[in-house]
N, C-alpha and C positions, 0 to 999 in steps of 0.2 A: 333527604338527599343526605348521606355522611360529608363531612368537610374536608375532611385527613383519614389516610389508613395508615398505621402503624405496626413494624412487624420487625423481628429481630432474627439474624440469619449469622451463619460462621460465612459463608463467602456471598459476594452480591457481585452480579455480574452488568453492566450497563452496555444492551445494545444484544440482541438477539438474532441477530444475522450468523453466517457460518461460524466466525471463528470464536462468538460467545457461548454458543451451543454446543461447540465441537467441545472449549473449554468446560464445561456444564458436565458435559455424558463424561468426560474420561476423568474427571475428578471425582463425579460418581463410581465409575470404576474401581478406584483407589480406593476410596475412602466411603462406606455404604451409612456411614453416622452423622457427616458434615450436613448440614443446613444450608441449602443452597438455592439461589433464588435469580434469575436472569428476569431483566428487565426493558422491556424493546418499545419503542414509541411508537412502531405501527401496529394493524392488528392483523398483521401477513396478509392483507389483500392489494397489497401496492405494486407496480410495475418494478422489477428486480431488476439491475445491469449484469452483469458480468457469467454470461450463459454458458459458452464454453470452456472446458475443462481435460488438458491434458490427459497421457495415461499417469493412473494412480492412487483418484481417489476413492476407488474400490478397495486399497488395501486400508487405508484409513479411515473408510467406514466399518470397515469388518472388526478395525480394532476398537473403533468405537460401539459396535452391540448396532449396528446400522445399516447391514448391509442387504437387508431386503427394501431398503429406499430406492433402489434403481429396478425392480425388477416391479411394478407396478401400472407398464405402460405410461408414463408419465412424463418422464425423459427420450429423447434419442442418441443412440452411439453415434460416437464421430467416426470418420472413416479418414480424416487426418488432415490437414491440410494443405491448401495449393495455394504456392508463394510462385510471384514475383519480384522478389527480393534480389535487385542488383543484376536483371536481365530481361527480357523479354518474351523468354520461352518460360512456362510452367514447371515448376519445381515439384515433385508431389512427395509432400511426408507423411509415410502411410503409418496410421496406429498400429496396423492387425500385425506389425512386425516389432511392436515393442515388447519389451516383456515383463511391464508392468501391468498390462492387461487395457482393456477399452480406454477411448475419449469417449465425451459425452458431451450434449446440448444439453444442457438442462432448461427446463422448466423451473426460473428461481424461485419465482412464487411460492409453489407446491414445493419444493424443494426444502426452504425455508420450513415453511408453514410444517412440513412433515418432522423435520429435526426437531423441531420446538414441541410436536405431542410428543414423540419418544424421548425427550426429557421430561415430560410431567409423568406419563410412565414409569419413568425410572424415577419420580418422588424428588423431581425439583419443580419448583414454583417456578410458575412462568408468567409474567406481567405483562398485558399488553397494553399499548394507546397511553405509556406515560412519556415524557420525554425527562432529561434529567437535566437539573438545574444547578445547585450547588451543594456544598459539604461539610461538616465540621469533624474536627477529630477530637476526641475528649477520651483521657484515659484509656486508652490501648481499644477504645472502639471508634466507630467512623457515622455518623449520620448523616443518610442520604437522601436529599430532597427532590420530586418530582411531581410536574404538572401534567394534569392529565391534556390529550391531544385533542379531544373533544368531547360530547359531553356525555357520550353513552360508554367509556373505556372498559375494555376487561380488566375485571379484578386479576384473576389468574385466569390462564388459557380455558376456555370454555366454560365458565363462570361469568356472566356478567356484575357487573357494582357501579356504582354514581359517587366514585370519591373523588372529588376533585382533584386533590393533591395526595400523593405518596409520599410516605417516610418510611425509610428504613435502617435499620442500625445493623453494623456490618461489624466482624475482625477484620475482614481481607475484601478488597474493592477490585474489580478488576474491569479493567476499561476497553473493551470491544465496541465501540461505537462508531466505528471507521474515522473517515474523515475528518468528521467533526468535532471527535477528541475533545471534546470540553472539558471534561474530568481529568485527563492528562496534561491540557494547554492550563489551567489550575492550579496543579502543581508546578509551576514555573518551567515546563518544558516548551523546547522553542521549535518547530516547522525548518526543516530546510527542502527546500524544492530542486529538483535536477533539472526540472522543465516547466513550462506551463501549457501543457500537450490540454484540448478539450476534446469529447467524441461527439461531437453533432451528428443523431441517428435516429433513423426514421424504421417503425416497424410496417413490415409489409407482408398483405399473402404471397403465397408461394404455391408451385409445383410441387408433388409429394416427389423424394429422390431418395432411389435405392441405395445409392452412395453416399451419404451427406457428406459434404466435402467442405471445411471456412474455407475463404478465401481472403489474402493479401495481398492489395498491389498498392505501391507506392505511386505517389506522382509528385509536381514535381513543389509544393506546399504543403506534403504530408503524405498520409497514404489511407487507402481505402480499405474496409474490413466490412464482411459479407459473415453469415453462417446462418446454416438452418434454426429454427425454435421450431418446438412439437404444433401440434395441432396446426401442419401446413402453414406456418409462417417464416420469414426470417427478417434477421435485423440487418441492416447496413448502416455503416459507421463511415464519416471522415475525421480521421484524425489528425488534427493540425494545431497550431499555437493558437492563445487563446489572440496575441494583436495580430495574428495575421489573420485569423476568423473575423476580426473585426474590419479591418482594412479591405478585405475584400468580399465583407458582406454575408460571408459562408451561413450566419446562422437564417437567413432568408433564406425557404423555399425554394424559390425559382434561383436564386446564384448557385443556392446546392445542388440543385436536378442540372443546371446550366452544368456544372463542375463535371459532373457525374458522366454527361453525356458527352462530355469531350476527352474524359480518359480513357487510355487506349484498353483493351479488350471489354467494353463495357456491353459486350454483349452476354456476359458472365451475370450481368444483375438486368437486365433487361426484361425478366419473365416475371419481375416483381414491381416496375414502374408505376402502375396505374392504381394503386391501392394503398398511399400515403396516409396515418392518419396525423400530420402535423412531425414535426421534427422537434426533438425533445437535447439537451446539453446535459452532459456530465464529466465531470472534471477526470480526465485519465493523466495526469501528471503523477510522474513519479517523485515520492521524498519520506523521510523518513524523522522521528523527532528525534531529538537527542537528549532525552530522557524519559527511559520508559518502565523505571522500576522508582520505588520507594519505601519506605519505611512499610507501610501496611496495604499496597496497593501494584499492580505492574498493570501496562498498557500491550495489547493481543491483537494481531490480526493489521487491519488498514489504519487502525490506530497506531500503531509503530514504526510501522511504514507501508508504504504503499508503490505495487509494481507496475510499470509499464503492460499493458491490456497487451502487448505483442508477444509477449512471453506464455501467455495463455495460464497464468499459473499463480490468478490473486485467488480464486477460490481454496486450492489446493495449498496454497502460500498459509492461508489464514486459519484454515483447517490444523495443518500441522503447528503451527505454531500455537494454535489452543492449546493440540496436547501435550507440547513443551512446557508451555505456562501452565496445565494440571500436573503435571510432575513435578515442576520448581513446588508450586503452592501447597502439593501432598505433603511434599518434605519439609515444604515451610511448618508448616502443622505438626508434623511429627518431631518437629527440634526446638518446638514451641519454648522449650525450660530452657537450649542451646542458643544462646544469641547468636554464637558463630556459627554452627550449623546451621540457623535459617539463614543467616547476611548469603552464608555461601550458596543457597538455595538460589535465592535470586540472582548470585554473582552468575550462577550458571546459564541461568535462562538470560541474564543480559547478553552474556558472552555469546551465543549462540545464534541470538539474532542478528548481532553484529557482524558475525563469521557470514549468514548469510544475507545481508546486506552487503557486504564486500565482496562475495561471490557473482551478488546478481549484479553489481553494478560495474565489476570488468565485462560480464557477460553482455550487458546493455552495451557499455561502448564500444566491442568490437565488433557489435552486430551493427550499427546505427552507422558504422566507419564503416563498413562491406557497399554500403549501398552509394555509388560516387556516380550517378547521371547528372544531378544537379548538383556542381561545386558552388553556384553560386546564389544558391537560394538560400534565403536566409534559414530554413526551418531545417536542413542539413546540414550550415556549416557550423549550426550552435550544439552541433552532435557530434562533428568530426573531431574536433580538438586534437590534430595529430601532434601525441606527445615527446616526438622527436626532436620539434620545436624550441625545447626550452633543455639546458642542457643545467646542471645541477650548480655550474660555477659562474654564471651568465648572472648579469647585474639586473634591475628589474627597477626602473625610475618611474615615478610617480608624474602623469601628466597633470597639473594641478588646472588648467585650462577646459580640462577632458571631462572632471569630474560627476559634470551633470549628466551625460552621454547613458542612457538607459538602456540595459540590457537585460532582455526579459527572460535568457536561459537562467541567469544569475539568481541566484536568492541574494534581497536586497542588501540585507543583515547582514552577510558573508561579506556583499561587497566592502563595504565600508568595514569592515575589520582588514581584510584586504588589503586595503588602500594604507591603513594606520600601520600596518605591521611593515608594509615599504616603506615605511618615511623611516624607520629603524634600524629594519634589517633588510639589503640589498642584493644579496645573493640569492637565488632561489631556493638553495639548499638549506640556507637559514631562514628565507622567508618559510617554508614547509615546517621547518622542524619545529619552529614559533608558534605556526598555527595549531599546530597537534598539541601541543604544552600546553597553550592555551584553553584550547577545548575539551582535551582529553581528562585533563587535571580538574575534575568535578569538585565543585563547592563540597565537600564530606556532613554528612553528620551521624551522630553516636546512637546506635540502638539499644545500645547498652555495656556500661566496661568502656574499655578500647574497641569494640569491634565498630566498625566502619564501614562504608555501605556506596560503592562508587554509583555518582547519578547519572552520568551523563554516557551517553551512546558513542563508541571508538571510528571517527569518521577515515574514509579511505584514505590512504596518500594520494593516489589518481586521482580524487573527486578536486582533491585541492587543485592540484597541478593543471586538471582541466579548465580550474575554474580562473586559474593565473593567465591558462593561454587566451580563455576568454578576453579577457583585460586588454594583454595587449592586442589582440587583432581587430577590436575597436578603438585600440587609440588610446587608453585609459593609465596604458603604462608603456613605456616604450623600454623594447629589449636592446642590451649590450650584450652583444656575445661575448664569451671569454676565448683569450685567442692560444692561452696558453696550454702545451702539453701537460696536462697531471697525471699521473698514477697510482697516486696514493689510495688507500681506501680508507674511510673515515666510519668509525662507527655509526658517528652519528649524520652520513651524508644519507641522502632520501632513495640509493644506488639503483635498483633493478625499476625502480617504476617510470625513471626517465632516462 
């Protein structure tokens, strides 16, 4: 048995999910000469979460030359969503009326495996059964080290090999490993969480439906989600925060079923409740990394940012961002002898991801604030954060005796920075601007000459204000309202967001 296998590539992609595979396929469309490798920790035989996709997937697959993947009766067309969000009456969102095509309920295991097989036919090496460990950068190249996840890992898709370790040398690295993001975190990137939501779910037998809808049903401590799956299966998931799941023992199957039975419109799920194969837990919280590009690397898909499953945009977002990443890497290699142009390609990708997250976050806030039936529920209070309660000229004072209070909604490092800033700055607009300056003034490094590459992701003003409001709500900060009638506009004021 070989101990280590070594290979050289122009581009190495860590992670063989939709984001990584879409990046590889689009990069191949741009450049037939680049040598590309994808390294996936699984053998594409595991269950994968993320089955419902809103309209738009067909256009992305067509751009990748993969439109045939949906035509083999492996996946199910989605009719749309039945939602009880903010109402006791069903609200239908029919995908038939969407101009971007059909929605889909995917067999994720088959979908990802088929994408990987398509990569192989496009002269992209796909290594299965290897998990990333670490990397070393030297003289314009990076060595990536992987360990086998089992004793019979596949070397390249379709070919067996028995190497315990894999070592790849690459000129450019793309981290598409999802929430784990081990490579990205090793580049000193930090994770910013919007919440601590988990999906506690089961896969059940289901009756065939001629009109397959997904269902969304809010309850006091979260919301229920169900969707049909291929092969007459259905997923039913409870979305709730980590601390609430622990408090109410909702990872216990008996407690989970009891809550489901007590929920309104439980008849929507009844045909499925006799065939559970145990509950599983999946992280469903929204997050972003504050650094997603570097001198010879970038992050893509859930490695860069994760969206709430409420959006049904996880897979589509990951594949679209994979296409954008491929454009950036293609331009990067075209401009390899011009550092300014190479940097510009990565900058554009960084900005496009920042704009996408800003748009998502604004919609996320608006949507959760529209469900107002449980104003005293911890789950919903953490997501209301009405911005009108803070004025730009209000003063915020730190309550030193309350600093031990925990707030699951807030990122812990963010809390520390917020409180530290509030000691030196008192007015809301000054606090926000100072935090933006701290976070958006990246430590810069030089690619060559005087060319600089910004490292950090721009944080939305609204996110900072919401976190301040959360700290006011739980007593860690005291709000002193401004009583003066101010009419002036300052260029440094945070204006429209408050």
